[in-house]
C-alpha positions in Angstrom: 98.6 114.6 86.9 96.8 114.1 90.2 98.5 114.9 93.5 97.6 115.4 97.1 98.5 119.0 97.7 99.3 120.7 101.0 99.5 124.5 100.7 99.4 125.5 104.4 100.2 124.0 107.9 97.5 122.2 109.6 95.8 118.9 110.3 95.4 116.2 107.6 92.2 118.1 106.7 94.2 120.7 104.8 95.3 118.0 102.3 93.4 118.2 99.0 93.4 116.3 95.7 94.4 118.5 92.9 95.9 118.7 89.4 99.6 119.6 89.0 101.9 119.8 86.0 103.8 116.7 85.2 107.5 117.4 86.2 110.0 117.7 83.4 113.0 115.5 83.9 116.5 116.7 83.0 119.4 114.6 81.7 120.4 111.8 84.1 117.1 112.1 86.0 114.1 109.7 86.1 110.4 110.2 86.7 108.9 107.5 88.9 105.2 106.8 88.9 103.8 106.0 92.3 100.6 104.0 92.3 100.1 103.7 96.0 101.6 105.1 99.2 100.9 104.4 102.8 99.8 107.3 105.0 99.5 107.1 108.8 99.3 109.3 111.8 103.1 109.5 112.2 103.5 110.7 108.6 101.1 113.6 109.1 102.8 115.2 112.1 105.5 117.2 110.1 102.6 119.1 108.4 101.5 120.5 111.7 103.2 123.5 113.4 105.4 122.8 116.5 103.6 122.9 119.8 106.7 123.3 121.9 
């Protein structure tokens, strides 16, 4: 399946579209298909290292 992958800290420029294995669900779990998701500047800040 397709996924946006982040394999290192950095700006949103480090995000890449890639292929990942479809997760295997266990008993009493569900797999939810997400068709769209909002991304904004506040959502990208946890991917950057602390500047403090």
